DSSP file (Angstrom, degrees, kcal/mol; ACC not computed):
  #  RESIDUE AA STRUCTURE BP1 BP2  ACC     N-H-->O    O-->H-N    N-H-->O    O-->H-N    TCO  KAPPA ALPHA  PHI   PSI    X-CA   Y-CA   Z-CA
    1    1 A M              0   0    0      0, 0.0     2,-0.2     0, 0.0     0, 0.0   0.000 360.0 360.0 360.0 135.5  -39.3  -43.1   96.1
    2    2 A S        -     0   0    0      1,-0.1     0, 0.0     2,-0.1     0, 0.0  -0.533 360.0-150.0 -84.2 147.4  -40.3  -43.7   92.5
    3    3 A D        +     0   0    0     -2,-0.2    -1,-0.1   122,-0.1     2,-0.1   0.316  60.4 122.3 -94.7   7.6  -39.3  -46.8   90.5
    4    4 A K        -     0   0    0      1,-0.1   121,-0.1   121,-0.1   120,-0.1  -0.370  59.6-145.8 -68.6 148.8  -39.2  -44.7   87.3
    5    5 A T        -     0   0    0    118,-0.3    -1,-0.1   119,-0.1   119,-0.1   0.238  42.6-111.4 -98.2  12.1  -36.0  -44.7   85.4
    6    6 A N  S    S+     0   0    0    118,-0.3     4,-0.1     1,-0.1   118,-0.1   0.900  74.4 138.4  57.8  44.3  -36.4  -41.1   84.2
    7    7 A N    >>  +     0   0    0      1,-0.2     4,-2.1     2,-0.1     3,-0.6   0.202  26.4 116.1 -98.3  12.0  -37.0  -42.2   80.7
    8    8 A A  H 3> S+     0   0    0      1,-0.3     4,-2.8     2,-0.2     5,-0.2   0.857  71.9  54.3 -55.7 -40.2  -39.8  -39.8   80.2
    9    9 A P  H 3> S+     0   0    0      0, 0.0     4,-2.5     0, 0.0    -1,-0.3   0.901 109.1  49.2 -61.1 -36.6  -38.0  -37.8   77.5
   10   10 A A  H <> S+     0   0    0     -3,-0.6     4,-2.4     2,-0.2    -2,-0.2   0.887 111.2  49.8 -67.0 -38.0  -37.4  -41.0   75.5
   11   11 A V  H  X S+     0   0    0     -4,-2.1     4,-2.6   109,-0.2    -1,-0.2   0.944 112.6  46.6 -64.2 -47.6  -41.1  -41.8   75.9
   12   12 A A  H  X S+     0   0    0     -4,-2.8     4,-2.7     2,-0.2    -2,-0.2   0.904 112.6  50.1 -62.6 -42.0  -42.1  -38.3   74.7
   13   13 A D  H  X S+     0   0    0     -4,-2.5     4,-2.1    -5,-0.2    -1,-0.2   0.925 112.5  46.7 -62.3 -44.4  -39.7  -38.5   71.8
   14   14 A A  H  X S+     0   0    0     -4,-2.4     4,-2.2     1,-0.2    -2,-0.2   0.897 113.0  49.8 -64.8 -39.9  -41.0  -41.9   70.7
   15   15 A L  H  X S+     0   0    0     -4,-2.6     4,-2.8     2,-0.2    -2,-0.2   0.903 109.5  50.9 -65.6 -40.9  -44.6  -40.7   71.1
   16   16 A N  H  X S+     0   0    0     -4,-2.7     4,-2.4     2,-0.2    -2,-0.2   0.886 110.2  49.6 -65.2 -37.7  -43.9  -37.6   69.0
   17   17 A A  H  X S+     0   0    0     -4,-2.1     4,-2.3     2,-0.2    68,-0.2   0.917 112.5  48.4 -63.9 -42.2  -42.3  -39.8   66.3
   18   18 A L  H  X S+     0   0    0     -4,-2.2     4,-2.4     2,-0.2    -2,-0.2   0.900 110.6  51.3 -62.5 -41.7  -45.4  -41.9   66.4
   19   19 A L  H  X S+     0   0    0     -4,-2.8     4,-2.5     2,-0.2    -2,-0.2   0.917 109.3  49.7 -63.3 -44.1  -47.7  -38.9   66.2
   20   20 A A  H  X S+     0   0    0     -4,-2.4     4,-2.3     1,-0.2    -2,-0.2   0.929 113.9  45.2 -61.2 -45.2  -45.8  -37.5   63.2
   21   21 A D  H  X S+     0   0    0     -4,-2.3     4,-2.8     2,-0.2    -1,-0.2   0.848 110.3  55.3 -68.6 -32.4  -46.1  -40.9   61.4
   22   22 A S  H  X S+     0   0    0     -4,-2.4     4,-2.6     2,-0.2    -2,-0.2   0.927 110.3  45.1 -65.0 -43.8  -49.8  -41.2   62.4
   23   23 A F  H  X S+     0   0    0     -4,-2.5     4,-2.5     2,-0.2     5,-0.2   0.919 114.2  49.2 -64.5 -42.5  -50.6  -37.8   60.8
   24   24 A A  H  X S+     0   0    0     -4,-2.3     4,-2.2    -5,-0.2    -2,-0.2   0.919 114.3  44.9 -62.6 -43.4  -48.6  -38.7   57.7
   25   25 A L  H  X S+     0   0    0     -4,-2.8     4,-2.7     2,-0.2     5,-0.2   0.883 111.3  53.9 -69.4 -37.9  -50.3  -42.1   57.4
   26   26 A Y  H  X S+     0   0    0     -4,-2.6     4,-2.7    -5,-0.2    -2,-0.2   0.957 112.0  43.8 -57.6 -51.1  -53.7  -40.5   58.1
   27   27 A L  H  X S+     0   0    0     -4,-2.5     4,-2.6     1,-0.2    -2,-0.2   0.892 114.3  49.4 -65.6 -39.8  -53.2  -38.0   55.3
   28   28 A K  H  X S+     0   0    0     -4,-2.2     4,-2.3    -5,-0.2    -1,-0.2   0.916 112.7  47.7 -64.5 -42.7  -51.9  -40.6   52.9
   29   29 A T  H  X S+     0   0    0     -4,-2.7     4,-2.2     2,-0.2    -2,-0.2   0.911 113.2  47.8 -64.2 -42.6  -54.8  -42.9   53.6
   30   30 A K  H  X S+     0   0    0     -4,-2.7     4,-2.3    -5,-0.2    -2,-0.2   0.893 108.9  54.8 -65.7 -39.7  -57.3  -40.1   53.1
   31   31 A N  H  X S+     0   0    0     -4,-2.6     4,-1.7     1,-0.2    -2,-0.2   0.931 109.9  46.3 -56.7 -47.6  -55.5  -39.1   49.9
   32   32 A Y  H  X S+     0   0    0     -4,-2.3     4,-1.8     1,-0.2    -1,-0.2   0.883 108.8  55.8 -64.9 -38.1  -56.0  -42.6   48.6
   33   33 A H  H  < S+     0   0    0     -4,-2.2    -1,-0.2     1,-0.2    -2,-0.2   0.914 111.6  44.4 -56.7 -44.0  -59.6  -42.6   49.8
   34   34 A W  H  < S+     0   0    0     -4,-2.3    -1,-0.2     1,-0.2    -2,-0.2   0.801 123.5  34.0 -71.8 -29.5  -60.2  -39.4   47.7
   35   35 A H  H  < S+     0   0    0     -4,-1.7    -2,-0.2    -5,-0.2    -1,-0.2   0.436  79.4 123.0-114.4  -0.1  -58.3  -40.7   44.6
   36   36 A V     <  +     0   0    0     -4,-1.8     2,-0.3    -5,-0.1    59,-0.1  -0.359  35.8 174.6 -64.2 143.5  -58.9  -44.5   44.3
   37   37 A Q        +     0   0    0      7,-0.0    59,-0.3    -2,-0.0     3,-0.3  -0.917  22.6  63.4-141.3 166.7  -60.4  -45.6   41.0
   38   38 A G  S >  S-     0   0    0     -2,-0.3     3,-1.9     1,-0.2     4,-0.2  -0.548  94.4 -39.7 113.4-174.6  -61.3  -48.7   39.2
   39   39 A P  T 3  S+     0   0    0      0, 0.0     3,-0.2     0, 0.0    -1,-0.2   0.687 134.2  48.6 -65.2 -18.8  -63.6  -51.7   39.6
   40   40 A R  T 3> S+     0   0    0     -3,-0.3     4,-2.7     1,-0.2     5,-0.4   0.123  76.3 122.7-104.4  20.2  -63.0  -52.0   43.3
   41   41 A F  H <> S+     0   0    0     -3,-1.9     4,-3.4     1,-0.2     5,-0.3   0.912  72.4  44.3 -49.3 -57.1  -63.7  -48.3   43.9
   42   42 A R  H  > S+     0   0    0      1,-0.2     4,-2.2    -4,-0.2     5,-0.2   0.923 114.8  48.4 -60.5 -46.4  -66.5  -48.6   46.4
   43   43 A E  H  > S+     0   0    0      1,-0.2     4,-2.1     2,-0.2    -1,-0.2   0.932 119.3  38.1 -58.0 -48.8  -64.8  -51.3   48.5
   44   44 A L  H  X S+     0   0    0     -4,-2.7     4,-3.1     2,-0.2     5,-0.3   0.872 111.9  57.6 -75.4 -37.0  -61.5  -49.5   48.7
   45   45 A H  H  X S+     0   0    0     -4,-3.4     4,-1.6    -5,-0.4    -1,-0.2   0.924 113.6  40.7 -56.4 -45.3  -63.0  -46.0   49.1
   46   46 A L  H  X S+     0   0    0     -4,-2.2     4,-2.5    -5,-0.3    -2,-0.2   0.899 114.9  51.0 -72.0 -41.2  -64.9  -47.2   52.2
   47   47 A L  H  X S+     0   0    0     -4,-2.1     4,-2.5    -5,-0.2     5,-0.2   0.937 111.7  47.0 -61.5 -47.3  -61.9  -49.3   53.5
   48   48 A F  H  X S+     0   0    0     -4,-3.1     4,-2.6     1,-0.2    -1,-0.2   0.889 112.6  49.8 -64.0 -38.5  -59.5  -46.3   53.2
   49   49 A D  H  X S+     0   0    0     -4,-1.6     4,-2.3    -5,-0.3    -1,-0.2   0.922 111.1  48.9 -66.3 -42.7  -62.0  -44.0   54.9
   50   50 A E  H  X S+     0   0    0     -4,-2.5     4,-1.9     1,-0.2    -2,-0.2   0.921 114.0  46.1 -61.2 -44.5  -62.6  -46.4   57.8
   51   51 A Q  H  X S+     0   0    0     -4,-2.5     4,-2.4     2,-0.2    -2,-0.2   0.897 110.5  52.8 -68.0 -39.7  -58.8  -46.8   58.3
   52   52 A A  H  X S+     0   0    0     -4,-2.6     4,-2.8     1,-0.2     5,-0.2   0.923 109.2  49.7 -60.8 -43.6  -58.1  -43.1   58.0
   53   53 A A  H  X S+     0   0    0     -4,-2.3     4,-2.0     1,-0.2    -1,-0.2   0.896 110.3  50.6 -62.2 -40.3  -60.7  -42.4   60.7
   54   54 A Q  H  X S+     0   0    0     -4,-1.9     4,-0.6     2,-0.2    -1,-0.2   0.918 112.5  46.1 -64.6 -43.4  -59.2  -45.0   63.0
   55   55 A I  H >X S+     0   0    0     -4,-2.4     3,-1.3     1,-0.2     4,-0.6   0.938 112.0  50.6 -64.3 -47.3  -55.7  -43.6   62.6
   56   56 A F  H >X S+     0   0    0     -4,-2.8     3,-1.1     1,-0.3     4,-0.6   0.856 101.1  64.0 -60.4 -35.2  -56.9  -40.0   63.2
   57   57 A A  H 3< S+     0   0    0     -4,-2.0     4,-0.5     1,-0.3    -1,-0.3   0.743 100.3  53.0 -62.3 -23.2  -58.7  -41.1   66.3
   58   58 A T  H <X S+     0   0    0     -3,-1.3     4,-2.5    -4,-0.6    -1,-0.3   0.711  88.8  80.1 -83.4 -19.3  -55.4  -42.0   67.9
   59   59 A T  H <X S+     0   0    0     -3,-1.1     4,-2.5    -4,-0.6     5,-0.2   0.886  92.3  46.0 -62.6 -42.8  -53.7  -38.6   67.3
   60   60 A D  H  X S+     0   0    0     -4,-0.6     4,-2.5     1,-0.2    -1,-0.2   0.905 113.1  50.9 -66.0 -39.8  -55.2  -36.7   70.2
   61   61 A L  H  > S+     0   0    0     -4,-0.5     4,-1.7     2,-0.2    -2,-0.2   0.901 111.0  48.7 -63.2 -40.8  -54.5  -39.6   72.6
   62   62 A I  H  X S+     0   0    0     -4,-2.5     4,-1.8     2,-0.2    -2,-0.2   0.947 112.2  48.0 -63.8 -48.1  -50.9  -39.7   71.5
   63   63 A A  H  X S+     0   0    0     -4,-2.5     4,-2.1     1,-0.2    -2,-0.2   0.891 109.8  52.7 -61.3 -39.9  -50.4  -36.0   71.9
   64   64 A E  H  X S+     0   0    0     -4,-2.5     4,-2.5     1,-0.2    -1,-0.2   0.853 105.8  54.2 -66.1 -33.2  -52.0  -36.0   75.3
   65   65 A R  H  X S+     0   0    0     -4,-1.7     4,-1.1     2,-0.2    -1,-0.2   0.885 106.8  52.4 -66.2 -37.4  -49.6  -38.8   76.4
   66   66 A V  H ><>S+     0   0    0     -4,-1.8     5,-1.9     1,-0.2     3,-0.6   0.951 111.9  45.3 -59.9 -48.4  -46.7  -36.5   75.3
   67   67 A R  H ><5S+     0   0    0     -4,-2.1     3,-1.9     1,-0.3    -2,-0.2   0.877 109.0  55.2 -65.0 -38.1  -48.1  -33.7   77.4
   68   68 A K  H 3<5S+     0   0    0     -4,-2.5    -1,-0.3     1,-0.3    -2,-0.2   0.736 103.0  57.7 -67.5 -20.8  -48.7  -36.0   80.4
   69   69 A N  T <<5S-     0   0    0     -4,-1.1    -1,-0.3    -3,-0.6    -2,-0.2   0.283 123.5-108.3 -89.7   9.3  -45.0  -36.9   80.1
   70   70 A G  T < 5S+     0   0    0     -3,-1.9     2,-0.3     1,-0.3    -3,-0.2   0.679  80.1 114.5  79.6  19.1  -44.2  -33.2   80.6
   71   71 A A      < -     0   0    0     -5,-1.9    -1,-0.3   -63,-0.1     2,-0.2  -0.745  67.2-105.6-119.2 166.2  -43.0  -32.5   77.0
   72   72 A A        -     0   0    0     -2,-0.3     2,-0.2    -3,-0.1   -56,-0.1  -0.607  34.3-148.3 -84.9 150.5  -44.2  -30.4   74.1
   73   73 A T        -     0   0    0     -2,-0.2    -1,-0.1     1,-0.2   -57,-0.0  -0.464  40.3 -50.0-109.5-174.2  -45.8  -32.1   71.2
   74   74 A L        -     0   0    0     -2,-0.2    -1,-0.2     1,-0.1     3,-0.1  -0.200  44.7-173.4 -59.5 146.5  -45.9  -31.3   67.5
   75   75 A R        +     0   0    0      1,-0.2     2,-0.3    -3,-0.1    -1,-0.1   0.555  56.5   9.0-118.7 -13.7  -46.8  -27.8   66.6
   76   76 A S  S  > S-     0   0    0      1,-0.1     4,-2.0     0, 0.0    -1,-0.2  -0.967  73.1 -98.0-160.3 168.8  -47.2  -27.7   62.8
   77   77 A I  H  > S+     0   0    0     -2,-0.3     4,-2.7     1,-0.2     5,-0.2   0.873 123.4  56.4 -62.1 -37.7  -47.3  -29.5   59.5
   78   78 A G  H  > S+     0   0    0      2,-0.2     4,-2.3     1,-0.2    -1,-0.2   0.897 105.1  50.8 -60.7 -40.8  -43.6  -28.6   59.1
   79   79 A D  H  > S+     0   0    0      2,-0.2     4,-1.7     1,-0.2    -1,-0.2   0.907 110.3  49.5 -63.7 -42.2  -42.9  -30.4   62.4
   80   80 A V  H  X S+     0   0    0     -4,-2.0     4,-2.4     1,-0.2     3,-0.2   0.943 111.0  50.4 -59.9 -47.1  -44.8  -33.4   61.2
   81   81 A G  H  < S+     0   0    0     -4,-2.7    -2,-0.2     1,-0.2    -1,-0.2   0.867 109.9  49.3 -60.8 -38.8  -42.8  -33.4   58.0
   82   82 A R  H  < S+     0   0    0     -4,-2.3    -1,-0.2     1,-0.2    -2,-0.2   0.830 120.2  36.0 -69.7 -31.6  -39.5  -33.2   59.8
   83   83 A R  H  < S+     0   0    0     -4,-1.7    -2,-0.2    -3,-0.2    -1,-0.2   0.699  92.8 101.2 -96.9 -21.5  -40.3  -36.0   62.1
   84   84 A A     <  -     0   0    0     -4,-2.4   -66,-0.1    -5,-0.2   -67,-0.1  -0.389  43.3-172.2 -73.3 139.5  -42.3  -38.4   60.0
   85   85 A S        +     0   0    0    -68,-0.2     2,-0.5    -2,-0.1    -1,-0.1   0.558  67.5  89.6 -99.5 -14.5  -40.6  -41.5   58.5
   86   86 A I  S    S-     0   0    0     23,-0.0     2,-0.2    20,-0.0    -2,-0.1  -0.745  76.4-139.7 -83.6 125.6  -43.7  -42.3   56.4
   87   87 A R        -     0   0    0     -2,-0.5    -2,-0.1     1,-0.1    19,-0.0  -0.554  11.3-111.5 -91.6 150.0  -43.4  -40.5   53.0
   88   88 A D        -     0   0    0     -2,-0.2     2,-0.4     1,-0.0    -1,-0.1  -0.219  16.2-141.2 -66.5 162.6  -46.1  -38.7   51.1
   89   89 A D        +     0   0    0      1,-0.1     5,-0.1     2,-0.1    -1,-0.0  -0.892  26.7 167.3-127.5 101.0  -47.4  -40.0   47.8
   90   90 A D        +     0   0    0     -2,-0.4    -1,-0.1     2,-0.0    -2,-0.0   0.328  31.9 130.5 -94.3   6.5  -48.0  -37.0   45.5
   91   91 A S        -     0   0    0      1,-0.1     3,-0.3     2,-0.0    -2,-0.1  -0.298  51.1-149.1 -65.5 145.5  -48.5  -39.1   42.4
   92   92 A A  S    S+     0   0    0      1,-0.2    -1,-0.1     0, 0.0    -3,-0.0   0.628  88.5  37.6 -88.1 -14.2  -51.5  -38.4   40.3
   93   93 A G        +     0   0    0      2,-0.0    -1,-0.2     0, 0.0     2,-0.1  -0.012  66.5 153.2-134.6  36.4  -52.1  -41.8   39.0
   94   94 A A        -     0   0    0     -3,-0.3     2,-0.1    -5,-0.1    -5,-0.0  -0.446  41.3-129.4 -64.6 134.6  -51.3  -44.5   41.6
   95   95 A D     >  -     0   0    0     -2,-0.1     4,-2.1     1,-0.1     5,-0.2  -0.418  23.1-103.9 -83.0 166.1  -53.4  -47.6   40.9
   96   96 A A  H  > S+     0   0    0    -59,-0.3     4,-2.4     1,-0.2     5,-0.2   0.881 119.5  51.2 -58.3 -43.2  -55.5  -49.3   43.5
   97   97 A E  H  > S+     0   0    0      1,-0.2     4,-2.5     2,-0.2    -1,-0.2   0.901 109.3  50.5 -64.5 -39.6  -53.1  -52.2   44.1
   98   98 A A  H  > S+     0   0    0      2,-0.2     4,-2.5     1,-0.2    -1,-0.2   0.885 109.9  51.8 -63.8 -38.0  -50.1  -49.8   44.5
   99   99 A M  H  X S+     0   0    0     -4,-2.1     4,-2.6     2,-0.2     5,-0.2   0.937 110.3  47.7 -62.0 -47.2  -52.2  -47.8   47.1
  100  100 A I  H  X S+     0   0    0     -4,-2.4     4,-2.4     1,-0.2    -2,-0.2   0.927 113.1  48.1 -62.1 -45.4  -53.0  -51.0   49.0
  101  101 A R  H  X S+     0   0    0     -4,-2.5     4,-2.4     1,-0.2    -1,-0.2   0.914 111.8  50.0 -61.5 -43.3  -49.3  -52.1   49.0
  102  102 A A  H  X S+     0   0    0     -4,-2.5     4,-2.7     1,-0.2    -2,-0.2   0.929 112.2  46.9 -62.5 -45.1  -48.1  -48.7   50.1
  103  103 A L  H  X S+     0   0    0     -4,-2.6     4,-2.4     2,-0.2    -1,-0.2   0.878 110.3  52.6 -67.1 -37.1  -50.6  -48.5   53.0
  104  104 A A  H  X S+     0   0    0     -4,-2.4     4,-1.6    -5,-0.2    -1,-0.2   0.943 113.1  44.9 -62.2 -45.7  -49.7  -52.0   54.1
  105  105 A G  H  X S+     0   0    0     -4,-2.4     4,-1.8     1,-0.2    -2,-0.2   0.905 113.1  50.0 -63.6 -42.1  -46.0  -51.1   54.2
  106  106 A D  H  X S+     0   0    0     -4,-2.7     4,-2.4     1,-0.2    -1,-0.2   0.870 107.8  52.9 -67.4 -35.9  -46.7  -47.8   55.9
  107  107 A N  H  X S+     0   0    0     -4,-2.4     4,-2.2     2,-0.2    -1,-0.2   0.849 106.9  53.7 -66.2 -32.6  -48.8  -49.5   58.6
  108  108 A K  H  X S+     0   0    0     -4,-1.6     4,-1.8     2,-0.2    -2,-0.2   0.883 107.4  50.9 -66.9 -37.6  -45.9  -51.8   59.2
  109  109 A T  H  X S+     0   0    0     -4,-1.8     4,-1.9     2,-0.2    -2,-0.2   0.931 110.1  49.5 -61.3 -45.4  -43.7  -48.8   59.7
  110  110 A L  H  X S+     0   0    0     -4,-2.4     4,-2.4     1,-0.2    -2,-0.2   0.880 106.2  56.5 -61.6 -38.1  -46.2  -47.5   62.2
  111  111 A L  H  X S+     0   0    0     -4,-2.2     4,-2.0     1,-0.2    -1,-0.2   0.897 105.5  51.5 -60.6 -40.5  -46.2  -50.8   63.9
  112  112 A G  H  X S+     0   0    0     -4,-1.8     4,-1.6     2,-0.2    -1,-0.2   0.897 108.5  51.1 -62.3 -40.4  -42.4  -50.5   64.4
  113  113 A Q  H  X S+     0   0    0     -4,-1.9     4,-2.3     1,-0.2    -2,-0.2   0.904 107.6  53.4 -62.0 -41.7  -43.0  -47.0   65.9
  114  114 A L  H  X S+     0   0    0     -4,-2.4     4,-2.6     1,-0.2    -1,-0.2   0.893 106.2  52.3 -61.4 -39.8  -45.5  -48.5   68.3
  115  115 A K  H  X S+     0   0    0     -4,-2.0     4,-2.3     2,-0.2    -1,-0.2   0.864 108.5  51.3 -65.2 -35.2  -43.0  -51.1   69.4
  116  116 A E  H  X S+     0   0    0     -4,-1.6     4,-2.3     2,-0.2    -2,-0.2   0.908 110.5  48.2 -67.1 -41.5  -40.5  -48.3   70.1
  117  117 A V  H  X S+     0   0    0     -4,-2.3     4,-2.9  -103,-0.2     5,-0.2   0.929 111.0  51.3 -62.1 -44.6  -43.1  -46.4   72.2
  118  118 A K  H  X S+     0   0    0     -4,-2.6     4,-2.6     1,-0.2     5,-0.2   0.925 110.9  47.7 -59.0 -46.3  -43.9  -49.6   74.1
  119  119 A A  H  X S+     0   0    0     -4,-2.3     4,-2.1     1,-0.2    -1,-0.2   0.917 113.9  46.5 -62.8 -44.0  -40.3  -50.3   74.9
  120  120 A A  H  X S+     0   0    0     -4,-2.3     4,-1.3     2,-0.2  -109,-0.2   0.909 113.3  49.4 -65.1 -41.4  -39.6  -46.7   76.0
  121  121 A A  H  X>S+     0   0    0     -4,-2.9     5,-2.7     1,-0.2     4,-0.7   0.913 111.9  47.6 -65.2 -42.7  -42.8  -46.7   78.2
  122  122 A E  H ><5S+     0   0    0     -4,-2.6     3,-0.6     1,-0.2    -1,-0.2   0.876 108.9  54.1 -67.6 -36.0  -42.0  -50.0   79.8
  123  123 A A  H 3<5S+     0   0    0     -4,-2.1  -118,-0.3     1,-0.2    -1,-0.2   0.804 113.4  44.3 -65.0 -27.7  -38.4  -48.8   80.5
  124  124 A D  H 3<5S-     0   0    0     -4,-1.3  -118,-0.3    -3,-0.2    -1,-0.2   0.519 112.1-118.4 -92.4  -7.3  -39.9  -45.7   82.2
  125  125 A G  T <<5 +     0   0    0     -4,-0.7     2,-1.6    -3,-0.6    -3,-0.2   0.728  61.4 152.1  74.0  20.1  -42.6  -47.7   84.2
  126  126 A D     >< +     0   0    0     -5,-2.7     4,-2.3    -6,-0.2    -1,-0.2  -0.627  12.6 169.7 -86.5  82.4  -45.2  -45.7   82.3
  127  127 A I  H  > S+     0   0    0     -2,-1.6     4,-2.4     1,-0.2    -1,-0.2   0.779  70.5  60.3 -70.1 -26.3  -48.0  -48.3   82.4
  128  128 A A  H  > S+     0   0    0      2,-0.2     4,-2.0     1,-0.2    -1,-0.2   0.957 110.5  39.8 -65.4 -49.0  -50.6  -45.9   81.1
  129  129 A T  H  > S+     0   0    0      1,-0.2     4,-2.4     2,-0.2    -2,-0.2   0.931 115.1  53.3 -64.2 -44.5  -48.8  -45.3   77.8
  130  130 A S  H  X S+     0   0    0     -4,-2.3     4,-1.2     1,-0.2    -1,-0.2   0.898 109.7  48.4 -57.4 -42.6  -47.8  -49.0   77.6
  131  131 A G  H  X S+     0   0    0     -4,-2.4     4,-1.0     1,-0.2    -1,-0.2   0.891 109.8  50.9 -66.7 -40.7  -51.4  -50.0   78.0
  132  132 A L  H  X S+     0   0    0     -4,-2.0     4,-1.7     1,-0.2     3,-0.5   0.900 104.7  58.4 -62.6 -39.8  -52.7  -47.6   75.3
  133  133 A V  H  X S+     0   0    0     -4,-2.4     4,-2.8     1,-0.2    -1,-0.2   0.855  95.8  63.8 -60.2 -35.2  -50.1  -48.9   72.9
  134  134 A D  H  X S+     0   0    0     -4,-1.2     4,-1.9     1,-0.2    -1,-0.2   0.918 105.4  44.4 -56.2 -44.9  -51.5  -52.4   73.2
  135  135 A G  H  X S+     0   0    0     -4,-1.0     4,-2.2    -3,-0.5    -1,-0.2   0.891 112.6  51.2 -66.6 -39.5  -54.8  -51.3   71.7
  136  136 A W  H  X S+     0   0    0     -4,-1.7     4,-2.4     1,-0.2    -2,-0.2   0.862 108.0  53.3 -66.9 -34.7  -53.1  -49.3   69.0
  137  137 A V  H  X S+     0   0    0     -4,-2.8     4,-2.9     2,-0.2     5,-0.2   0.933 108.5  49.7 -63.2 -45.4  -50.9  -52.3   68.0
  138  138 A D  H  X S+     0   0    0     -4,-1.9     4,-2.1    -5,-0.2    -2,-0.2   0.920 111.8  48.0 -60.4 -44.6  -54.0  -54.4   67.6
  139  139 A E  H  X S+     0   0    0     -4,-2.2     4,-2.2     2,-0.2    -1,-0.2   0.906 113.0  48.4 -62.3 -42.0  -55.7  -51.8   65.4
  140  140 A T  H  X S+     0   0    0     -4,-2.4     4,-2.4     2,-0.2    -2,-0.2   0.912 110.5  50.4 -66.9 -42.8  -52.6  -51.4   63.3
  141  141 A Q  H  X S+     0   0    0     -4,-2.9     4,-2.5     1,-0.2    -1,-0.2   0.878 109.8  51.7 -62.2 -36.7  -52.2  -55.2   62.9
  142  142 A Q  H  X S+     0   0    0     -4,-2.1     4,-2.8    -5,-0.2    -2,-0.2   0.914 108.4  50.4 -66.3 -41.8  -55.9  -55.4   61.8
  143  143 A R  H  X S+     0   0    0     -4,-2.2     4,-2.6     2,-0.2    -2,-0.2   0.932 111.9  48.0 -61.0 -44.1  -55.3  -52.7   59.2
  144  144 A I  H  X S+     0   0    0     -4,-2.4     4,-3.0     2,-0.2     5,-0.3   0.936 111.9  50.1 -60.2 -46.9  -52.3  -54.6   57.9
  145  145 A W  H  X S+     0   0    0     -4,-2.5     4,-2.8     1,-0.2     5,-0.2   0.930 111.8  47.2 -57.7 -48.8  -54.3  -57.8   57.8
  146  146 A F  H  X S+     0   0    0     -4,-2.8     4,-2.0     2,-0.2    -1,-0.2   0.923 114.5  46.8 -61.3 -44.8  -57.2  -56.2   55.9
  147  147 A L  H  X S+     0   0    0     -4,-2.6     4,-1.3    -5,-0.2    -2,-0.2   0.936 115.4  44.5 -64.6 -46.4  -54.9  -54.6   53.4
  148  148 A E  H  X>S+     0   0    0     -4,-3.0     5,-2.4     1,-0.2     4,-0.8   0.876 112.4  52.1 -67.5 -36.5  -52.9  -57.7   52.8
  149  149 A A  H  <5S+     0   0    0     -4,-2.8     3,-0.4     4,-0.3    -1,-0.2   0.859 105.2  56.6 -66.2 -33.8  -56.0  -59.9   52.6
  150  150 A T  H  <5S+     0   0    0     -4,-2.0    -1,-0.2     1,-0.2    -2,-0.2   0.841 107.1  49.1 -63.9 -33.1  -57.4  -57.4   50.0
  151  151 A L  H  <5S-     0   0    0     -4,-1.3    -1,-0.2    -5,-0.1    -2,-0.2   0.643 121.8-110.6 -79.3 -15.6  -54.3  -58.1   48.0
  152  152 A G  T  <5       0   0    0     -4,-0.8    -3,-0.2    -3,-0.4    -2,-0.1   0.672 360.0 360.0  94.1  19.1  -54.8  -61.9   48.4
  153  153 A Y      <       0   0    0     -5,-2.4    -4,-0.3     0, 0.0    -5,-0.1   0.352 360.0 360.0-142.4 360.0  -51.9  -62.7   50.6
C-alpha cells in the first residue's frame, strides 16, 4: 500500500507553472544580456548570461519531473505565455539598474513557485521532486543575492 496522497496532479500543475516561469525568466534574462548598455556593460552582460544558462539548465529537469508524475508538460510558446506569471519586458531602452531590479523581483517570483512545488511534492510524498527543488531554491536565492548585491543592498 502506498503512502502517497494522490497529489500527483497538483505536483505536475505546480511543476508546469514553474516551467513556464523558468522559460519566461530565461528569455527575459537573455534579453537583458543582449541589450544591457553602459559603464557596467561587461559585468552585467556576463552576469546575465551566467544566470540565463543556470535557469535554462533546470527546464529539462522540471519537464521530466512532470512526465515522471504521469502528466503532459508545456507544448508551445503560447502555452508558456498562458501559464507564466513572469511578464515580458519589450521595452527598447531599459537601463541597467531597471534590468537588475526586474530580474531580482522575477527571481523572487520564481522562488515562490519553487515553494509551491516543494509543498505539493511533500504532500504527495514525492521525495525526488522535493529533493530537486532544494537545489533550485539555492540557485534562485544565489541569483537574487547577486542581483541585489549588484544594486548595493
